[in-house]
N, C-alpha and C positions, 0 to 999 in steps of 0.2 A: 697755635699755628696760626700764620697769613701764609699762602703761597701765592706765586702769583697767577695770573689768568696765564704767559705763553714762558714760556721754557727760550726765546727772542728774542726776552727784551733785552733793550741793548743797557738798562742797567745790570744785567747781569753776567758783562761780559769782562771781566777784570781778566788781566796779564794777571796765574799765576804759576809761579818759575818753580818749577822744583831746589831749582838754588836759591830759592829767596832766603833772605837772613828770615831769619824769631817776627824784627820787629816791621820788616816794612810788609807782612803779611799781618800783621796786627795792624797797626798804618791802613792797609786795603780793605779791611774787614773791619775797622768799622768804618769808616771811610761812607765804604761799600749800608752800613748796618741805619750809617745815620740821616745817609738819603734815599733809603727804601723805609723811612721813618719808626724798625722796629725800636724793640729792648733785648740783649741779651738772652731772655726768659722767654723769648717766640722765638729763637735760630735753635737746626737745627746743626754739625757741623760735622764732617769725617777728614780720618787722618793716619798719617797710619807713621809720622818719628818725628822729630821731636821741634822741629818749627809746628807742626802743629799745634803742640803744646796749648800755651795761650789759646787757642783758640778752641778747644779743647770743650776743659778748664773754664770761658766762658757761657757758654751752649744748649742750652737747654736739655740739647740732647746729641748727646755725642759719639756717637759712630767708630766704630774700627776693621780693620778688614784682620780676620787673624794670619797674617803674619805683619802686621808691627809690633811694630818697638815694643820693648818688654812696658818703657815709662806710660805709653799708649794704650794698652789693652787694659791697663792699670783707672783709667783716667774714662774708661770707653765705659759705657753703660749697654752699646747694644755692641756684640760684633756679628758684621758678618758673618757668612757659610762659606759662601765665592772668596778667593785667597785676594788682595791689590794684582788689578791689573786684568784678569780673572774675570769678574762681574760682580761686585763688589760695591763700584761707584751705581750699575746698573743695583741693586736690591736695597740701597739707600734711597736712591729714590722711587724704588717701586714702596717701599717700603713706609717715605713718608706721603706717598698719594691714598696711601689701605686708608692714613691710620688720622687721613682728610675726606675720609669718604668723597676720594675720586676718584682709587683706580676705577672701580668695576665701569662711573660713566667712560669714561678715558679708551679703554676697552673695545666697549659697544661703537663709538662714533664707528665710520661708515672708513674704514679703511679702504688704501690703495697705495693702486703703486704705479709703475713708468711702463710697465704692457699696461695696464686697463683703459679701459677707452666707457 
């Protein structure tokens, strides 16, 4: 899996609306995939409902929260322990970072808060 160096990369600033139609999501994902120069076999996706199925079925790694629709759970390679809206996306990202061998290094980076000088 290829992972970008920064999450603030403008290539990832796509508008994913919960009300998007399945075909719109599929077209948006295909356009993003092509811009990044990745194959579907290099991508991971997380979703919880019918409009997510085309992406989950194409991705090399499909993930879903435990409160996802039954059809989504049937195609998921991994089901998070956290429910959707309660940390599932964070768990998914952590899992990808661990699989890529980047989690520990990112965690060890200098951490600053707004009140630290």
